[in-house]
C-alpha positions as CSV (number, residue, x, y, z in Angstrom):
1,M,-38.1,-4.7,1.2
2,K,-34.8,-6.6,1.2
3,I,-31.7,-4.7,0.0
4,L,-28.3,-6.2,-0.8
5,V,-25.3,-3.9,0.0
6,I,-22.1,-4.5,-1.9
7,N,-18.7,-3.0,-1.0
8,A,-16.3,-4.2,-3.7
9,G,-12.5,-3.7,-3.0
10,S,-9.5,-4.6,-5.1
11,S,-9.5,-8.2,-4.1
12,S,-12.6,-8.5,-1.8
13,I,-16.3,-8.0,-1.6
14,K,-18.1,-7.3,1.6
15,Y,-21.8,-7.8,1.6
16,Q,-24.9,-7.5,3.7
17,L,-28.5,-8.4,3.1
18,I,-30.8,-6.1,5.1
19,D,-34.6,-6.3,5.7
20,M,-35.5,-2.6,5.6
21,A,-38.8,-3.2,7.4
22,T,-36.9,-3.8,10.6
23,E,-33.4,-2.6,9.5
24,K,-32.2,-6.1,10.6
25,V,-29.2,-7.7,8.9
26,I,-30.4,-11.0,7.5
27,A,-27.0,-12.1,6.5
28,K,-23.5,-10.7,5.9
29,G,-20.1,-11.9,4.9
30,M,-17.1,-11.5,2.6
31,C,-15.4,-12.8,-0.5
32,D,-11.7,-12.5,0.1
33,R,-8.6,-12.9,-2.1
34,I,-10.5,-12.6,-5.3
35,G,-8.1,-13.4,-8.2
36,I,-5.4,-14.4,-5.7
37,A,-4.5,-17.9,-4.5
38,G,-6.1,-18.9,-1.2
39,G,-9.5,-17.4,-1.8
40,N,-12.2,-17.8,0.8
41,F,-15.9,-17.0,1.3
42,K,-17.8,-16.3,4.6
43,L,-21.5,-16.0,5.4
44,K,-22.9,-15.2,8.8
45,A,-26.6,-15.3,9.7
46,D,-28.4,-15.2,13.0
47,G,-29.4,-18.5,14.5
48,R,-27.1,-20.6,12.5
49,E,-23.5,-21.7,12.3
50,D,-21.2,-19.5,10.2
51,Y,-20.5,-20.8,6.8
52,K,-16.9,-20.7,5.5
53,L,-15.6,-22.0,2.2
54,D,-12.1,-22.1,0.8
55,I,-12.7,-21.4,-2.9
56,Q,-10.8,-19.8,-5.8
57,M,-12.7,-16.8,-7.4
58,A,-11.1,-15.7,-10.6
59,N,-12.8,-12.3,-10.7
60,H,-15.5,-10.1,-9.1
61,K,-18.3,-11.5,-11.3
62,E,-17.6,-15.0,-10.0
63,A,-17.5,-13.7,-6.4
64,V,-20.9,-11.9,-6.9
65,K,-22.4,-15.2,-8.3
66,L,-21.1,-17.1,-5.3
67,V,-22.7,-14.5,-2.9
68,L,-26.1,-14.7,-4.7
69,D,-26.0,-18.5,-5.1
70,T,-25.3,-19.0,-1.4
71,L,-28.0,-16.6,-0.3
72,V,-30.6,-18.8,-2.1
73,S,-29.0,-22.2,-1.6
74,P,-31.1,-24.9,0.2
75,E,-28.4,-25.6,2.7
76,H,-27.0,-22.2,3.6
77,G,-29.5,-19.7,2.1
78,V,-31.5,-17.1,3.9
79,I,-34.0,-16.3,1.1
80,E,-35.9,-18.6,-1.3
81,S,-35.4,-16.6,-4.4
82,L,-33.3,-13.6,-5.7
83,S,-36.7,-12.0,-6.6
84,E,-36.9,-11.2,-2.9
85,I,-34.0,-8.7,-3.3
86,S,-35.6,-5.4,-4.4
87,A,-32.4,-3.4,-5.0
88,V,-28.6,-3.4,-4.6
89,G,-26.7,-0.5,-3.0
90,H,-23.0,-0.1,-3.9
91,R,-20.3,1.8,-2.1
92,V,-18.4,3.9,-4.7
93,L,-15.3,5.7,-3.5
94,H,-15.0,8.7,-5.8
95,G,-17.8,10.7,-7.4
96,G,-15.7,13.9,-8.0
97,E,-17.8,17.0,-8.4
98,K,-20.4,15.0,-10.4
99,F,-22.4,13.6,-7.4
100,S,-23.4,15.3,-4.2
101,G,-25.7,12.4,-3.3
102,S,-26.6,8.8,-4.1
103,V,-28.0,7.9,-7.5
104,I,-29.7,5.1,-9.3
105,V,-27.1,3.6,-11.7
106,D,-27.6,4.0,-15.5
107,E,-25.2,4.2,-18.4
108,K,-24.5,8.0,-17.7
109,V,-23.7,7.2,-14.1
110,I,-21.4,4.4,-15.1
111,A,-19.6,6.7,-17.5
112,A,-19.2,9.3,-14.8
113,I,-17.8,6.8,-12.3
114,E,-15.3,5.7,-15.0
115,E,-14.2,9.3,-15.5
116,C,-13.5,9.5,-11.8
117,C,-11.2,6.4,-11.9
118,E,-8.2,8.7,-12.3
119,L,-9.1,10.3,-9.0
120,G,-9.8,6.9,-7.3
121,P,-7.6,4.4,-9.2
122,L,-7.4,1.9,-6.3
123,H,-11.2,1.7,-5.7
124,N,-13.4,3.0,-8.5
125,P,-12.6,0.3,-11.1
126,H,-13.4,-2.4,-8.5
127,N,-16.6,-0.6,-7.4
128,L,-17.6,-0.6,-11.1
129,T,-16.8,-4.3,-11.4
130,G,-19.2,-5.0,-8.5
131,I,-22.0,-3.0,-10.2
132,R,-21.5,-4.6,-13.6
133,A,-21.4,-8.1,-12.0
134,C,-24.7,-7.5,-10.2
135,E,-26.3,-6.1,-13.3
136,A,-25.3,-9.3,-15.2
137,M,-26.5,-11.6,-12.4
138,M,-29.7,-9.6,-11.5
139,P,-31.0,-8.0,-14.7
140,G,-33.7,-5.4,-14.0
141,V,-33.0,-5.1,-10.3
142,P,-32.2,-1.4,-9.5
143,Q,-28.5,-0.7,-8.7
144,V,-27.7,2.4,-6.5
145,A,-24.3,4.1,-6.2
146,V,-23.5,5.7,-2.8
147,F,-20.4,7.8,-2.9
148,D,-17.8,8.3,-0.2
149,T,-17.2,11.8,-1.5
150,G,-20.9,12.8,-1.8
151,F,-21.4,14.0,1.8
152,H,-18.4,16.4,1.6
153,Q,-19.8,18.2,-1.5
154,T,-21.3,20.9,0.8
155,M,-17.9,22.2,1.8
156,P,-17.4,25.9,0.9
157,D,-14.9,26.7,-1.8
158,Y,-12.4,28.2,0.7
159,A,-12.3,24.8,2.5
160,Y,-11.9,22.6,-0.6
161,M,-9.5,24.7,-2.7
162,Y,-5.8,24.2,-2.7
163,A,-3.4,27.2,-3.1
164,L,-2.1,25.9,-6.4
165,P,-2.3,27.7,-9.7
166,Y,-6.1,27.9,-10.4
167,E,-5.7,26.5,-13.8
168,Y,-5.0,23.0,-12.3
169,Y,-8.5,23.1,-10.7
170,E,-10.0,24.2,-14.0
171,K,-8.2,21.6,-16.0
172,Y,-8.0,18.6,-13.6
173,R,-10.4,19.4,-10.8
174,I,-7.7,19.2,-8.3
175,R,-9.3,20.1,-4.9
176,R,-10.3,18.6,-1.6
177,Y,-13.0,15.9,-1.9
178,G,-12.9,14.0,1.4
179,F,-13.8,10.4,2.0
180,H,-15.6,8.1,4.6
181,G,-18.5,10.4,3.8
182,T,-21.1,7.7,4.5
183,S,-19.7,7.0,7.9
184,H,-19.4,10.7,8.8
185,R,-23.0,11.2,7.7
186,Y,-24.3,8.3,9.6
187,V,-22.7,9.1,12.9
188,S,-23.5,12.8,12.7
189,L,-27.1,12.0,12.1
190,R,-27.1,9.6,15.1
191,A,-25.4,12.2,17.2
192,A,-28.2,14.7,16.4
193,E,-30.8,12.1,17.3
194,M,-29.1,11.2,20.5
195,L,-28.9,14.8,21.6
196,G,-32.3,15.7,20.3
197,R,-31.1,18.7,18.3
198,K,-30.4,19.5,14.6
199,D,-28.6,22.8,15.1
200,L,-25.3,21.2,16.1
201,K,-21.7,21.8,15.4
202,I,-20.1,18.3,15.4
203,V,-16.6,17.0,14.8
204,T,-16.7,13.4,13.7
205,C,-13.6,11.2,14.0
206,H,-13.6,8.1,11.9
207,L,-10.5,6.3,13.1
208,G,-9.3,2.9,11.7
209,N,-6.6,1.7,9.3
210,G,-7.8,4.6,7.2
211,S,-8.8,7.7,9.3
212,S,-10.4,11.0,8.6
213,I,-12.0,13.8,10.6
214,A,-14.9,16.0,9.5
215,A,-16.4,19.2,10.7
216,V,-20.2,18.9,10.4
217,K,-22.2,22.1,10.8
218,Y,-26.0,21.9,11.1
219,G,-26.0,18.5,9.4
220,K,-23.7,19.5,6.5
221,C,-20.0,18.9,6.0
222,F,-18.0,22.1,6.5
223,D,-14.5,20.7,6.2
224,T,-12.7,17.3,6.3
225,T,-9.1,16.1,6.6
226,M,-8.8,13.8,3.5
227,G,-8.2,15.6,0.3
228,L,-8.0,14.9,-3.4
229,T,-7.2,11.3,-2.3
230,P,-7.5,9.4,1.0
231,L,-3.8,10.1,1.7
232,E,-4.1,13.6,3.3
233,G,-5.0,14.3,6.9
234,I,-4.2,12.4,10.1
235,M,-1.6,9.6,10.1
236,M,-3.1,6.1,9.4
237,G,-2.2,2.5,9.3
238,T,0.1,2.7,6.2
239,R,-0.6,6.3,5.0
240,C,1.6,9.2,6.0
241,G,-1.2,11.7,6.2
242,S,-0.3,15.4,5.7
243,I,3.4,16.1,5.3
244,D,5.5,18.9,3.9
245,P,5.2,18.6,0.1
246,A,8.9,19.3,-0.3
247,I,9.7,16.0,1.3
248,I,8.5,14.2,-1.9
249,P,11.0,15.7,-4.4
250,L,13.8,15.5,-1.8
251,L,13.2,11.8,-1.2
252,M,12.9,11.1,-4.9
253,K,16.3,12.7,-5.5
254,K,18.0,11.2,-2.5
255,E,16.6,7.6,-3.0
256,N,16.4,7.8,-6.8
257,L,12.6,7.0,-6.7
258,T,10.0,7.2,-9.5
259,A,6.6,8.8,-9.0
260,D,5.0,5.4,-8.6
261,E,7.6,4.4,-6.0
262,I,7.2,7.5,-3.8
263,D,3.4,7.1,-4.1
264,T,3.7,3.5,-2.8
265,I,5.9,4.7,0.1
266,M,3.4,7.3,1.2
267,N,0.3,5.1,0.8
268,K,1.6,1.6,1.8
269,K,4.8,2.0,3.8
270,S,4.2,5.0,6.0
271,G,1.9,5.9,8.9
272,I,1.9,3.5,11.8
273,L,3.8,0.9,9.8
274,G,6.4,3.4,8.7
275,V,7.2,4.7,12.2
276,S,7.0,1.3,13.9
277,Q,8.8,-0.5,11.1
278,V,6.9,-3.6,12.3
279,T,3.1,-3.3,12.2
280,S,0.3,-1.2,10.9
281,D,-2.2,-2.6,13.4
282,N,-3.0,-0.1,16.2
283,R,-3.9,-3.0,18.5
284,D,-0.2,-4.0,18.4
285,I,0.7,-0.4,19.2
286,E,-1.5,-0.3,22.2
287,Q,0.0,-3.5,23.7
288,G,3.6,-2.5,22.9
289,A,3.1,1.0,24.3
290,K,1.8,-0.5,27.6
291,A,4.8,-2.8,27.7
292,G,7.1,0.2,27.5
293,N,8.1,0.2,23.8
294,E,9.2,3.8,23.2
295,R,8.5,3.8,19.4
296,Y,5.0,2.6,20.0
297,Q,4.5,5.3,22.7
298,L,5.7,7.9,20.2
299,I,3.1,6.7,17.7
300,E,0.3,7.0,20.3
301,S,1.5,10.5,21.1
302,M,1.6,11.5,17.4
303,I,-1.9,10.2,16.8
304,C,-3.4,12.0,19.9
305,H,-1.6,15.2,19.1
306,Q,-2.9,15.2,15.5
307,L,-6.4,14.4,16.7
308,T,-6.4,17.2,19.2
309,K,-5.0,19.7,16.7
310,Y,-7.7,18.9,14.0
311,I,-10.6,18.8,16.5
312,G,-9.5,22.1,18.0
313,G,-9.0,23.6,14.6
314,Y,-12.4,22.6,13.4
315,A,-14.1,23.9,16.6
316,A,-12.5,27.2,15.9
317,A,-13.4,27.2,12.2
318,M,-17.1,26.4,13.0
319,G,-17.2,29.0,15.8
320,G,-17.7,26.4,18.5
321,V,-18.4,22.7,18.9
322,D,-21.3,20.9,20.6
323,A,-20.2,17.3,20.2
324,I,-17.2,15.2,19.3
325,V,-17.9,11.7,17.9
326,F,-15.5,8.8,17.8
327,T,-16.2,5.9,15.4
328,G,-14.4,3.3,13.3
329,G,-12.3,0.4,14.6
330,I,-9.9,2.5,16.6
331,G,-12.4,5.3,17.5
332,E,-14.9,2.7,18.9
333,N,-12.4,0.5,20.7
334,N,-9.6,2.7,22.1
335,P,-10.6,4.5,25.3
336,H,-7.0,5.5,25.9
337,Y,-6.9,7.8,22.9
338,R,-10.3,9.2,23.7
339,A,-9.2,10.0,27.3
340,R,-5.9,11.6,26.2
341,V,-7.7,13.8,23.6
342,A,-10.4,14.8,26.1
343,E,-7.8,15.7,28.6
344,K,-6.1,18.1,26.1
345,L,-9.5,19.6,25.3
346,A,-10.5,20.2,28.9
347,F,-10.0,24.0,28.2
348,M,-13.1,23.8,26.0
349,G,-15.1,22.4,28.9
350,V,-14.8,18.7,27.9
351,K,-15.2,16.4,30.9
352,L,-15.1,12.6,30.3
353,D,-16.7,10.0,32.6
354,E,-13.7,7.7,33.0
355,E,-15.8,4.6,33.9
356,I,-18.2,5.0,30.9
357,N,-15.3,5.6,28.6
358,K,-13.6,2.4,29.7
359,K,-16.8,0.5,29.2
360,A,-17.4,1.8,25.7
361,M,-15.5,-0.6,23.6
362,R,-16.1,-3.9,21.7
363,T,-19.8,-3.2,21.7
364,S,-22.6,-2.2,19.3
365,E,-24.0,0.2,21.8
366,E,-23.8,4.0,21.6
367,F,-22.4,6.0,24.5
368,D,-22.4,9.5,25.8
369,L,-18.9,9.5,27.4
370,T,-19.1,12.8,29.3
371,T,-20.2,13.9,32.7
372,P,-23.5,15.8,33.0
373,D,-21.7,19.2,33.4
374,S,-19.5,18.8,30.3
375,K,-19.9,21.7,28.0
376,V,-19.1,19.6,25.0
377,K,-20.5,16.1,24.5
378,V,-18.1,13.3,23.6
379,L,-19.9,10.4,22.0
380,M,-18.9,6.9,20.9
381,I,-21.2,5.8,18.0
382,P,-20.4,2.5,16.1
383,T,-20.6,3.4,12.5
384,N,-23.0,1.6,10.1
385,E,-22.1,2.5,6.6
386,E,-24.0,-0.5,5.2
387,L,-27.3,0.7,6.8
388,M,-26.7,4.2,5.5
389,I,-26.2,2.8,2.0
390,A,-29.3,0.6,2.3
391,K,-31.4,3.6,3.5
392,D,-30.3,5.7,0.5
393,T,-31.1,2.8,-1.8
394,L,-34.5,2.4,-0.3
395,E,-35.3,6.1,-0.6
396,L,-34.3,6.2,-4.3
397,V,-36.0,3.0,-5.4
398,S,-39.2,3.9,-3.5
399,K,-39.4,7.1,-5.5
């Protein structure tokens, strides 16, 4: 069975076509700058030259049509007919309290996703656009929604509730939801398989331009750093992460800012970009810190401090920790952060193998980074959200 995975963003669509018999990626690529000047399309398939095309795409429906047309084209295609695609799995950011798992899309599901647009205004509308475009182009082919928030629905109420007047939860469902759930679920499952145990207490660290940490107890999410929105938690590329809430009204008064303007500052002008005033890319921070840039060194120290604080806190909350997993663009490719955090967690019995840690970057391999006598395993597991989405899709349509 071949499954197409679609991840629709505000101006882009990432896609993968996966043969689930072997779990091999047949083709993958991206439609970028949808509805913006300078649009481009990419397709990558094994055994052939990458296909790139500069093309204007007015909307997501045009982009989906371009993806499907290319997959079956005589010159660049990888399948003979769209009938070879058995189902489409879609990443959807926010499912609120309505979805604790993945679902086959019908009109009720679409209506529920629309209701959650208020909670995920930057993502849900575009996720829906991707679903509707595929429905129009592939009538009768099952569409499956896989929610970023779904994995975190197992959190106990004392972990997801905020200490605000309870009426705001009852009226607006203001609570912690968490995100990157598909990634946290994938790497925690892989960690259990690598260690040959299911009764594990794991802290998973998804670190990239957007970052979140999750406490996973016996396969279920116990707590996570992101909250009502993806803004809360550890500092990120352009997001401030957790700050004193009183900073918001203070800045609004001092700078004469509107609610939308302060929201833009916290989401798009803060984090690594805000402190550096130059870049949001952690690779730039690494290079600059090594060259002696004190501001970049500060950023590295802030990130490592926050990582250590959250990992230690989650270990305490779960009553121990068996494994710590690093994933995401930064988590997979920054041995320096992993080493600094492991050094701070030495009191818990964490012992890193320095040579293996240095080796574990820019690779699709999985690594146990610890020495044989380490009491806590530290693992580097490349995330594969697309495969997780495809697996959920296969399971649902097979039923």
